[in-house]
N, C-alpha and C positions, 0 to 999 in steps of 0.2 A: 523599541526595533522592531523592526519588521522579520518576518519568520517565514521562510519558504517550508511548504507542506509537498512533501513527497510520498503517494502512496502505491505499494508494489502488492503485487496478487500472484499468489499462482498460477501458472496457465492454464487456460480452462478444460483444455485435454489431459488434464492431469491429477492422478488422485490425491485428493488434501483430507489424508490421515485423523489431524486435529479439527478438521472441521466435522469428517465423517461422526466423529468423538461427541461433538457437542450438538449435532443433528439428534445424536441417538440417547443422549442425555434430555437433551428439548421433549422427543417422543414418549419417552419414561415418565416423564414430569404432566405429561398431558397438553405439552403448549402445540397444538395442532394445526395453528397455520401455517407453522415454519417446516417446511419438507427436506430443506438443505440449507447448509452451513458452512461458506467459505472464510479461511481466515488468511490474514496477509499483516502485512510490516506497514509499520506508519514512521516517519523520521520527520524531524521537524528541526530544518538549517536555519537558522537565526544569523541576519547580516549587521555588520555594522556599517550602517549609510544605507543609501538609497536602493533601489532595486530596480534596476532597468535590463534592456534587453539583456546586455554582456553577461550581466549577475544571473539571469534566468538560464542562458546559455551555457553558463558554466554548472547549473545545477543540473538541467537536463545531462550533461554529459557524466557529472557526478552520480548523478541516478541510475545509467547505465551501468556506467563503468565499474561502480563500487559498490552500490546500495543494492542492486538486483543482480540477479544470473540470470543472463538472459535465455540460457539452455532451459531453466523452468519455470521461470516469472516473468510477468510484463511490469514495468512501469504503468501505472491507470491512472493516474494524476500527479501534479505538480501546478501548486496553486501559494499565492503571497498572500498571508494574512496580514494585518499591523495590530 
């Protein structure tokens, strides 16, 4: 069955306390190539049947209205994986 993957991230202009904590932990470990971390969410929507434009449009609407908070988050990706 195909799966639609939706990635949601905090808006770039907002603080990401979880990402900041992980970045601090990496720095304490000496992992110097990494200077910043942002943490988001991934949703996997399993589809019963084929994914056509109608199903993708429905997934986009769900991503915008249910899976993300438009005030503080952006939907950064929607893709179909088989």
